[in-house]
C-alpha positions as CSV (number, residue, x, y, z in Angstrom):
1,X,-22.0,-33.0,-85.0
2,X,-18.6,-33.3,-83.6
3,X,-18.4,-35.8,-80.8
4,X,-17.8,-34.4,-77.4
5,X,-15.4,-36.2,-75.2
6,X,-16.1,-36.4,-71.5
7,X,-13.2,-34.1,-70.8
8,X,-14.6,-31.5,-73.1
9,X,-18.0,-31.9,-71.6
10,X,-16.7,-31.2,-68.1
11,X,-14.9,-28.0,-69.3
12,X,-18.1,-26.8,-70.9
13,X,-20.0,-27.3,-67.7
14,X,-17.4,-25.5,-65.7
15,X,-17.5,-22.5,-68.1
16,X,-21.3,-22.4,-68.1
17,X,-21.5,-22.4,-64.3
18,X,-18.8,-19.7,-64.0
19,X,-16.8,-21.9,-61.7
20,X,-13.5,-20.2,-62.4
21,X,-10.8,-20.9,-59.8
22,X,-11.9,-24.5,-59.3
23,X,-9.3,-27.1,-59.8
24,X,-10.3,-30.3,-61.7
25,X,-8.1,-33.2,-61.1
26,X,-7.8,-36.0,-63.6
27,X,-10.0,-39.1,-63.4
28,X,-8.1,-42.3,-63.0
29,X,-8.5,-43.2,-66.7
30,X,-7.3,-39.9,-68.0
31,X,-3.8,-38.8,-69.0
32,X,-2.4,-36.1,-66.6
33,X,-1.1,-34.1,-69.6
34,X,-4.6,-33.6,-70.8
35,X,-6.0,-32.2,-67.5
36,X,-6.4,-28.5,-67.2
37,X,-6.0,-27.2,-63.7
38,X,-7.4,-23.8,-62.6
39,X,-6.0,-22.7,-59.2
40,X,-5.5,-19.6,-57.1
41,X,-2.2,-19.1,-55.4
42,X,-1.8,-16.9,-52.3
43,X,1.6,-15.6,-51.4
44,X,2.2,-14.7,-47.7
45,X,5.1,-12.5,-46.7
46,X,5.9,-12.4,-43.0
47,X,5.5,-9.0,-41.5
48,X,8.4,-7.5,-39.6
49,X,7.5,-5.5,-36.5
50,X,9.9,-3.5,-34.3
51,X,9.1,-3.1,-30.6
52,X,10.8,-0.2,-28.8
53,X,11.0,-0.5,-25.0
54,X,10.9,2.8,-23.2
55,X,12.3,2.7,-19.6
56,X,9.8,3.8,-17.0
57,X,11.0,5.6,-13.8
58,X,8.8,5.1,-10.8
59,X,9.3,7.4,-7.8
60,X,8.0,6.0,-4.5
61,X,7.4,8.5,-1.7
62,X,7.6,7.0,1.7
63,X,5.4,8.9,4.2
64,X,7.0,10.1,7.4
65,X,6.3,8.3,10.7
66,X,4.3,10.3,13.3
67,X,5.6,11.5,16.6
68,X,2.8,12.5,18.9
69,X,3.6,15.1,21.5
70,X,1.5,16.0,24.5
71,X,1.1,19.8,24.8
72,X,2.1,21.6,27.9
73,X,-1.4,22.2,29.2
74,X,-2.1,18.5,28.8
75,X,0.3,17.5,31.6
76,X,-0.5,20.6,33.7
77,X,2.4,22.9,33.0
78,X,2.6,26.2,34.8
79,X,3.1,29.4,32.9
80,X,6.7,30.6,32.5
81,X,7.8,32.9,35.4
82,X,9.9,35.2,33.2
83,X,10.6,36.0,29.6
84,X,12.6,33.5,27.6
85,X,15.8,34.3,25.8
86,X,16.2,33.1,22.3
87,X,18.8,31.0,20.5
88,X,19.6,29.1,17.3
89,X,19.8,25.3,17.7
90,X,23.1,23.9,16.4
91,X,23.4,20.5,18.2
92,X,21.5,17.9,20.2
93,X,22.3,17.0,23.8
94,X,20.6,14.1,25.5
95,X,19.8,14.3,29.3
96,X,18.2,12.1,32.0
97,X,16.5,13.2,35.1
98,X,18.7,11.0,37.3
99,X,15.8,9.9,39.4
100,X,14.6,6.3,38.8
101,X,11.1,5.9,37.5
102,X,9.6,2.5,38.3
103,X,5.9,3.3,37.8
104,X,5.2,5.2,34.6
105,X,1.9,6.4,35.9
106,X,3.8,8.9,37.9
107,X,5.5,10.4,34.8
108,X,3.2,13.5,34.3
109,X,3.4,14.3,38.1
110,X,7.2,13.9,38.0
111,X,7.4,16.4,35.1
112,X,5.3,18.9,37.1
113,X,7.6,18.4,40.0
114,X,10.7,19.1,37.8
115,X,9.1,22.3,36.5
116,X,8.2,23.5,40.0
117,X,11.8,22.8,41.3
118,X,13.4,24.5,38.3
119,X,11.3,27.6,38.7
120,X,12.2,27.7,42.3
121,X,15.8,28.1,41.2
122,X,14.9,31.3,39.3
123,X,14.6,29.7,35.9
124,X,11.6,30.6,33.8
125,X,10.5,27.0,33.1
126,X,11.5,23.4,33.2
127,X,15.1,23.1,31.9
128,X,14.5,20.8,28.9
129,X,12.6,21.1,25.5
130,X,10.9,17.7,25.5
131,X,10.6,14.9,28.1
132,X,10.1,11.2,27.3
133,X,8.7,8.7,29.8
134,X,9.3,5.0,30.1
135,X,6.4,4.1,27.8
136,X,7.7,6.5,25.1
137,X,5.2,9.2,25.7
138,X,6.6,12.6,24.6
139,X,5.8,15.8,26.5
140,X,6.2,19.4,25.3
141,X,8.4,21.3,27.8
142,X,10.2,24.6,27.5
143,X,9.8,26.1,24.0
144,X,12.6,25.0,21.8
145,X,13.1,28.6,20.7
146,X,14.5,29.3,24.1
147,X,17.8,27.9,25.5
148,X,17.6,25.5,28.4
149,X,19.1,25.9,31.9
150,X,21.6,23.8,33.8
151,X,23.2,23.2,37.2
152,X,26.5,22.3,35.5
153,X,29.2,24.3,33.9
154,X,28.2,24.5,30.3
155,X,26.2,27.0,28.3
156,X,23.1,25.2,26.9
157,X,22.4,27.9,24.3
158,X,22.4,26.3,20.9
159,X,21.5,22.8,22.3
160,X,18.3,20.9,21.6
161,X,17.5,19.3,24.9
162,X,15.5,16.1,25.2
163,X,15.4,14.5,28.6
164,X,14.6,10.8,29.4
165,X,12.6,10.4,32.6
166,X,14.5,8.0,34.8
167,X,18.0,7.2,36.1
168,X,20.0,5.5,33.4
169,X,23.0,4.7,35.6
170,X,20.6,2.4,37.5
171,X,18.1,1.6,34.8
172,X,18.1,0.5,31.1
173,X,16.0,2.6,28.8
174,X,13.0,0.9,27.3
175,X,12.7,0.3,23.6
176,X,9.6,2.5,23.5
177,X,11.6,5.3,25.1
178,X,14.6,4.9,22.7
179,X,12.3,4.8,19.7
180,X,10.6,8.0,20.7
181,X,14.0,9.6,21.3
182,X,15.1,8.5,17.8
183,X,12.0,10.0,16.3
184,X,12.4,13.2,18.2
185,X,16.0,13.6,17.2
186,X,15.1,12.8,13.5
187,X,12.5,15.5,13.6
188,X,14.9,18.0,15.1
189,X,17.7,17.2,12.6
190,X,15.3,18.0,9.7
191,X,13.5,20.9,11.4
192,X,16.7,22.8,12.4
193,X,19.1,21.5,9.8
194,X,21.3,20.0,12.5
195,X,23.8,17.3,11.5
196,X,23.3,14.0,13.3
197,X,27.0,14.0,14.0
198,X,26.2,16.6,16.7
199,X,24.1,14.1,18.8
200,X,25.8,13.9,22.1
201,X,25.2,13.5,25.8
202,X,25.3,16.1,28.6
203,X,28.6,14.5,29.8
204,X,30.2,15.6,26.6
205,X,30.0,19.2,27.7
206,X,30.1,19.1,31.5
207,X,31.4,17.2,34.5
208,X,28.4,14.9,35.0
209,X,27.4,11.3,34.5
210,X,24.2,12.5,32.6
211,X,22.5,10.9,30.7
212,X,23.5,7.8,32.5
213,X,25.8,5.0,31.5
214,X,23.2,2.9,29.7
215,X,21.9,5.7,27.5
216,X,25.3,7.2,26.9
217,X,26.5,3.8,25.6
218,X,24.0,4.2,22.8
219,X,25.4,7.6,22.0
220,X,29.1,6.5,22.2
221,X,28.7,3.4,20.0
222,X,26.8,5.4,17.3
223,X,23.7,3.3,17.4
224,X,21.4,6.2,18.2
225,X,22.9,8.3,15.4
226,X,22.6,5.3,13.0
227,X,18.9,4.8,13.8
228,X,18.3,8.6,13.4
229,X,20.0,8.5,10.0
230,X,18.0,5.5,8.9
231,X,14.8,7.1,10.1
232,X,15.5,10.3,8.1
233,X,16.4,8.3,5.0
234,X,13.3,6.2,5.2
235,X,10.9,9.2,5.2
236,X,11.5,11.2,8.3
237,X,9.2,12.2,11.1
238,X,6.1,14.3,11.3
239,X,5.4,15.8,14.7
240,X,1.8,16.0,15.7
241,X,1.0,17.9,18.9
242,X,-2.0,16.6,20.9
243,X,-4.0,19.5,22.1
244,X,-7.0,20.2,24.2
245,X,-9.2,17.1,25.0
246,X,-6.8,14.8,23.1
247,X,-3.9,15.8,25.3
248,X,-5.9,15.6,28.5
249,X,-7.2,12.1,27.5
250,X,-3.7,10.9,26.8
251,X,-2.4,12.0,30.2
252,X,-5.5,10.5,31.9
253,X,-4.6,7.2,30.2
254,X,-1.0,7.4,31.4
255,X,-2.0,8.1,35.0
256,X,-4.8,5.6,35.2
């Protein structure tokens, strides 16, 4: 029988066991040239991926701030004594009542007094569309669909007429009062499509000191208009009219 070398014997064992793919390395006493090596080679090719970035546009809607207004019946308004005329609002004209208000609890009663006095002059209602007290409470006055009335020599038709309760030649307006004025003017500008450049004071149209030096200074230097523009740009104003029990409760709180 042919003699079997140790190398041959190992190959025979590997074949019998089906161990293909194994690698046998030479023993120290063997010649490298005589060693058969079975191996499996894996080739890896890097994958190339392309990432496409799609820009995303996000629209943020800023909700409007709220302006609460006390309805006429809430502050005890009388009914109109005559039919109202109608007009189209084209500009905004700020007024003051020219009577100092030092105790804001008197504001609703003061507004009732203005209405009574104006009706005694033969006017159908209080002369203004909205009144703002020292704490920034806003009161619904004459309907804004009707032009106001005046003791001075200008025609208020086409004018949106807010009035600040107090005398602003003697007093400074409070920040709460100014903020409510800004919100009211912002609402009016959007509601009636009136440019903020039309914001003025009563003295711009008639021989009067109204709306008082301290308030008119805010008109003349553009600060009121700038705040109105900023408010409109930042989301505008939603008017919410307090009615029924809510209006009565608000007035009771003011007068307490």
